[in-house]
C-alpha positions as a LaTeX table, in Angstrom:
\begin{tabular}{lrrr}
\hline
Residue & $x$ (\AA) & $y$ (\AA) & $z$ (\AA) \\
\hline
Met1 & 16.49 & $-23.37$ & $-41.25$ \\
Val2 & 13.86 & $-25.30$ & $-38.96$ \\
Ala3 & 16.13 & $-25.35$ & $-35.41$ \\
Thr4 & 15.90 & $-21.29$ & $-35.95$ \\
Gly5 & 12.91 & $-21.70$ & $-36.61$ \\
Ile6 & 12.91 & $-23.12$ & $-33.13$ \\
Leu7 & 14.40 & $-20.62$ & $-31.81$ \\
Val8 & 12.56 & $-17.87$ & $-32.75$ \\
Thr9 & 9.03 & $-19.50$ & $-31.49$ \\
Ala10 & 10.77 & $-19.56$ & $-28.04$ \\
His11 & 11.72 & $-16.06$ & $-28.25$ \\
Ala12 & 8.26 & $-14.89$ & $-28.88$ \\
Ala13 & 6.53 & $-17.25$ & $-25.79$ \\
Asp14 & 9.36 & $-15.40$ & $-23.10$ \\
Thr15 & 8.88 & $-12.71$ & $-24.48$ \\
Thr16 & 4.61 & $-13.04$ & $-23.92$ \\
Ile17 & 5.59 & $-14.99$ & $-20.34$ \\
Thr18 & 7.21 & $-11.69$ & $-19.24$ \\
Ala19 & 5.12 & $-9.44$ & $-20.51$ \\
Gly20 & 2.31 & $-11.53$ & $-18.95$ \\
Ala21 & 4.03 & $-11.21$ & $-15.13$ \\
Thr22 & 4.73 & $-7.13$ & $-15.44$ \\
Thr23 & 0.88 & $-6.30$ & $-16.19$ \\
Thr24 & $-0.11$ & $-9.01$ & $-13.39$ \\
Asp25 & 2.74 & $-6.71$ & $-11.32$ \\
Ser26 & 1.50 & $-3.83$ & $-12.54$ \\
Thr27 & $-2.93$ & $-4.80$ & $-11.83$ \\
Thr28 & $-2.25$ & $-5.57$ & $-8.25$ \\
Ala29 & $-0.31$ & $-2.34$ & $-7.38$ \\
Ser30 & $-3.54$ & $-0.41$ & $-9.44$ \\
Ala31 & $-5.86$ & $-2.56$ & $-7.98$ \\
Thr32 & $-5.08$ & $-1.06$ & $-4.42$ \\
Ser33 & $-7.68$ & 2.18 & $-3.65$ \\
His34 & $-6.12$ & 6.02 & $-3.42$ \\
Arg35 & $-7.58$ & 5.69 & 0.06 \\
Ala36 & $-5.32$ & 2.23 & 1.43 \\
Ser37 & $-2.50$ & 3.62 & $-0.26$ \\
Ala38 & $-2.71$ & 7.44 & 1.66 \\
Phe39 & $-3.25$ & 5.33 & 4.56 \\
Ile40 & $-0.60$ & 3.43 & 4.36 \\
Lys41 & 1.74 & 5.76 & 2.81 \\
Asp42 & 0.36 & 8.22 & 6.36 \\
Ala43 & 0.97 & 5.57 & 8.84 \\
Asn44 & 4.53 & 4.71 & 8.14 \\
Gln45 & 5.61 & 8.16 & 8.33 \\
Gly46 & 3.90 & 8.20 & 11.83 \\
Asn47 & 5.58 & 4.98 & 12.94 \\
Arg48 & 9.16 & 6.47 & 11.47 \\
Ala49 & 8.59 & 9.96 & 13.29 \\
Glu50 & 7.44 & 8.45 & 16.75 \\
Ile51 & 9.94 & 6.01 & 16.69 \\
Ala52 & 12.86 & 8.37 & 16.02 \\
Leu53 & 10.72 & 10.84 & 18.75 \\
Ala54 & 10.96 & 8.47 & 21.15 \\
Glu55 & 14.60 & 7.76 & 20.79 \\
Leu56 & 15.49 & 10.95 & 21.46 \\
Ala57 & 12.91 & 11.62 & 24.50 \\
Gln58 & 15.60 & 8.41 & 25.66 \\
Gln59 & 18.80 & 10.48 & 25.07 \\
Lys60 & 17.27 & 13.71 & 26.40 \\
Ser61 & 14.95 & 12.65 & 29.07 \\
Gln62 & 15.81 & 12.39 & 32.68 \\
Asn63 & 11.53 & 11.85 & 33.71 \\
Ala64 & 11.59 & 7.88 & 34.37 \\
Asp65 & 7.50 & 8.24 & 32.79 \\
Ile66 & 8.71 & 10.12 & 30.17 \\
Lys67 & 11.80 & 6.95 & 29.27 \\
Gln68 & 9.03 & 4.36 & 30.22 \\
Leu69 & 6.62 & 6.06 & 27.68 \\
Ala70 & 9.52 & 6.33 & 24.99 \\
Glu71 & 10.33 & 2.86 & 25.40 \\
Gln72 & 7.17 & 1.66 & 24.57 \\
Leu73 & 6.29 & 3.45 & 21.82 \\
Arg74 & 9.70 & 2.93 & 19.89 \\
Asp75 & 8.78 & $-0.70$ & 20.57 \\
Asp76 & 5.35 & $-0.84$ & 19.66 \\
His77 & 5.99 & 1.37 & 16.68 \\
Arg78 & 8.95 & $-1.28$ & 15.75 \\
Gln79 & 6.55 & $-3.49$ & 15.37 \\
Ala80 & 3.37 & $-1.76$ & 13.71 \\
Asp81 & 5.84 & $-0.43$ & 10.81 \\
Gln82 & 7.07 & $-4.26$ & 10.28 \\
Lys83 & 3.82 & $-5.47$ & 9.63 \\
Leu84 & 2.82 & $-2.23$ & 7.66 \\
Gln85 & 6.39 & $-2.68$ & 5.63 \\
Ala86 & 4.81 & $-6.02$ & 4.39 \\
Ile87 & 1.31 & $-4.72$ & 3.35 \\
Ala88 & 2.93 & $-2.45$ & 1.71 \\
Gln89 & 4.99 & $-4.42$ & $-0.55$ \\
Ala90 & 1.74 & $-6.99$ & $-1.11$ \\
His91 & $-0.08$ & $-3.78$ & $-2.45$ \\
Gly92 & 2.80 & $-2.85$ & $-4.32$ \\
Val93 & 3.24 & 0.41 & $-2.12$ \\
Thr94 & 6.08 & 2.44 & $-2.62$ \\
Leu95 & 6.97 & 3.96 & 1.28 \\
Asp96 & 8.62 & 6.91 & 2.19 \\
Gln97 & 12.16 & 6.12 & 3.26 \\
Glu98 & 12.38 & 9.78 & 5.23 \\
Leu99 & 10.53 & 11.84 & 7.40 \\
Gly100 & 8.54 & 14.47 & 5.58 \\
Trp101 & 8.56 & 17.88 & 6.27 \\
Thr102 & 6.72 & 18.38 & 9.19 \\
Gln103 & 7.45 & 15.41 & 11.49 \\
Lys104 & 10.95 & 16.56 & 10.47 \\
His105 & 10.55 & 20.21 & 11.53 \\
Gln106 & 8.68 & 18.97 & 14.98 \\
Gln107 & 12.06 & 16.64 & 15.67 \\
Thr108 & 13.81 & 19.83 & 14.91 \\
Lys109 & 12.10 & 21.78 & 17.26 \\
Leu110 & 12.65 & 19.06 & 19.90 \\
Glu111 & 16.34 & 18.81 & 19.75 \\
Lys112 & 16.97 & 22.24 & 20.47 \\
Leu113 & 15.15 & 21.48 & 23.78 \\
Ser114 & 16.45 & 19.87 & 27.28 \\
Gly115 & 14.80 & 19.63 & 31.34 \\
Ala116 & 11.70 & 20.14 & 31.85 \\
Glu117 & 11.02 & 21.99 & 28.95 \\
Phe118 & 11.77 & 18.99 & 26.52 \\
Asp119 & 9.71 & 16.79 & 28.31 \\
Lys120 & 6.37 & 19.18 & 28.04 \\
Ala121 & 7.16 & 19.50 & 24.47 \\
Tyr122 & 7.26 & 16.10 & 24.20 \\
Ala123 & 4.52 & 15.04 & 26.39 \\
Thr124 & 2.51 & 17.26 & 24.60 \\
Ala125 & 2.94 & 16.58 & 20.99 \\
Met126 & 2.51 & 12.91 & 21.88 \\
Leu127 & $-0.65$ & 13.95 & 23.24 \\
Lys128 & $-1.59$ & 15.58 & 20.19 \\
Asp129 & 0.08 & 12.56 & 17.63 \\
His130 & $-1.93$ & 9.81 & 18.91 \\
His131 & $-5.36$ & 11.83 & 19.72 \\
Asp132 & $-4.80$ & 12.38 & 15.88 \\
Asp133 & $-3.86$ & 8.88 & 14.96 \\
Ile134 & $-6.57$ & 7.29 & 17.26 \\
Ala135 & $-9.12$ & 9.66 & 14.48 \\
Lys136 & $-7.32$ & 8.55 & 11.42 \\
Phe137 & $-6.77$ & 4.91 & 12.25 \\
Gln138 & $-10.87$ & 4.51 & 13.19 \\
Lys139 & $-11.70$ & 6.70 & 10.05 \\
Ala140 & $-9.40$ & 3.76 & 7.92 \\
Ser141 & $-10.72$ & 0.54 & 10.68 \\
Gln142 & $-14.51$ & 1.59 & 8.97 \\
Asp143 & $-13.87$ & 3.05 & 5.46 \\
Ile144 & $-11.03$ & 1.15 & 3.77 \\
Gln145 & $-11.54$ & $-1.88$ & 1.72 \\
Glu146 & $-9.05$ & $-3.90$ & 1.71 \\
Ala147 & $-8.99$ & $-6.75$ & 4.17 \\
Asp148 & $-5.78$ & $-6.91$ & 5.38 \\
Val149 & $-5.40$ & $-2.49$ & 5.54 \\
Lys150 & $-8.47$ & $-3.02$ & 7.57 \\
Gln151 & $-7.43$ & $-5.53$ & 10.05 \\
Phe152 & $-3.91$ & $-3.54$ & 10.57 \\
Ala153 & $-6.10$ & $-0.65$ & 11.35 \\
Gln154 & $-8.42$ & $-2.44$ & 14.11 \\
Glu155 & $-5.06$ & $-3.79$ & 15.75 \\
Ile156 & $-3.37$ & $-1.09$ & 15.89 \\
Leu157 & $-5.67$ & 1.03 & 17.08 \\
Pro158 & $-6.22$ & $-0.52$ & 20.27 \\
Lys159 & $-2.63$ & 0.06 & 21.04 \\
Leu160 & $-2.61$ & 3.93 & 19.75 \\
Gln161 & $-5.84$ & 4.30 & 22.87 \\
Ala162 & $-3.22$ & 2.67 & 25.89 \\
His163 & $-0.19$ & 5.02 & 23.74 \\
Leu164 & $-2.88$ & 8.21 & 24.41 \\
Gln165 & $-3.82$ & 6.83 & 27.97 \\
Gln166 & $-0.22$ & 6.64 & 28.41 \\
Ala167 & 1.06 & 9.64 & 27.46 \\
Glu168 & $-1.16$ & 11.29 & 29.89 \\
Lys169 & $-0.06$ & 9.90 & 32.91 \\
Ala170 & 3.90 & 11.19 & 31.65 \\
Ala171 & 2.25 & 14.66 & 30.29 \\
Arg172 & 1.17 & 15.29 & 34.36 \\
Ser173 & 4.36 & 13.79 & 35.70 \\
Ala174 & 6.05 & 16.52 & 33.56 \\
Gly175 & 3.95 & 19.07 & 34.62 \\
Val176 & 1.86 & 19.95 & 31.22 \\
Asp177 & $-1.02$ & 22.09 & 32.32 \\
Gln178 & $-4.42$ & 20.09 & 32.47 \\
Ser179 & $-6.21$ & 22.13 & 30.08 \\
Thr180 & $-3.60$ & 20.97 & 27.36 \\
Ile181 & $-4.39$ & 17.47 & 28.88 \\
Thr182 & $-7.70$ & 17.57 & 28.59 \\
Ser183 & $-7.63$ & 18.61 & 25.27 \\
Tyr184 & $-6.62$ & 16.05 & 23.73 \\
Thr185 & $-8.05$ & 12.84 & 25.70 \\
Lys186 & $-11.68$ & 14.80 & 26.24 \\
Asp187 & $-12.78$ & 12.29 & 23.54 \\
Ser188 & $-10.69$ & 9.11 & 23.78 \\
Ser189 & $-13.71$ & 7.20 & 25.53 \\
Ser190 & $-16.14$ & 7.26 & 22.64 \\
Met191 & $-13.48$ & 6.54 & 19.98 \\
Gly192 & $-12.89$ & 3.39 & 21.63 \\
Gly193 & $-16.56$ & 2.54 & 21.89 \\
Ala194 & $-16.47$ & 3.41 & 17.87 \\
Ala195 & $-13.44$ & 1.46 & 17.47 \\
Asp196 & $-15.04$ & $-1.32$ & 19.23 \\
Lys197 & $-17.91$ & $-1.23$ & 17.10 \\
Ser198 & $-15.93$ & $-1.37$ & 14.12 \\
Gln199 & $-14.15$ & $-4.62$ & 14.87 \\
Lys200 & $-17.38$ & $-6.05$ & 16.02 \\
Glu201 & $-18.68$ & $-5.43$ & 13.04 \\
Ser202 & $-15.45$ & $-6.87$ & 10.78 \\
Gly203 & $-16.00$ & $-9.88$ & 13.04 \\
Ser204 & $-19.18$ & $-10.50$ & 12.07 \\
Ser205 & $-19.00$ & $-9.86$ & 8.89 \\
Gln206 & $-15.89$ & $-12.37$ & 8.50 \\
Gln207 & $-18.75$ & $-15.15$ & 10.19 \\
Gln208 & $-21.29$ & $-14.60$ & 8.17 \\
Gln209 & $-18.61$ & $-14.80$ & 4.72 \\
\hline
\end{tabular}
């Protein structure tokens, strides 16, 4: 009878420990704000799309500037997504393994094009995507409270700005009209200034801590 009592007690202890571990994991995931979780998921989709389209451009384009842009985007977004995967795991955020409808639609449209028509469409898409991404990452670097997510946004933002400049060069080389280029690049300088301000504020805050 004594031995049986010991076994029952031990089993109860194991159950308590397991339940505690489950509660801890759940708490970690729920502690992440909706804003941070949404940003992580959106950034992951952006990385996946840039990589897929870059690989397509390397296959289809004969323009040296377009191919150089595609190679840079593929490499940088792969590195960014590796960092993002670790952050997502730390916050218990599940990432989609496939592209969303919008990204798939964009890819399908580009797959149907070739030659100069493809180069113009790809360069224009990269101008628009990076213009939009800069705004999202700028907002995230200012608004998100989770330190590692905020730091990721601040680290990637200058690369996105560099990508936009490179996309501008590629767009000119591909023959995209200047009005289209300007519509996506005219406010990039002010975004850059805001990003620098955000990084300085973050650094100052860390020093005070």
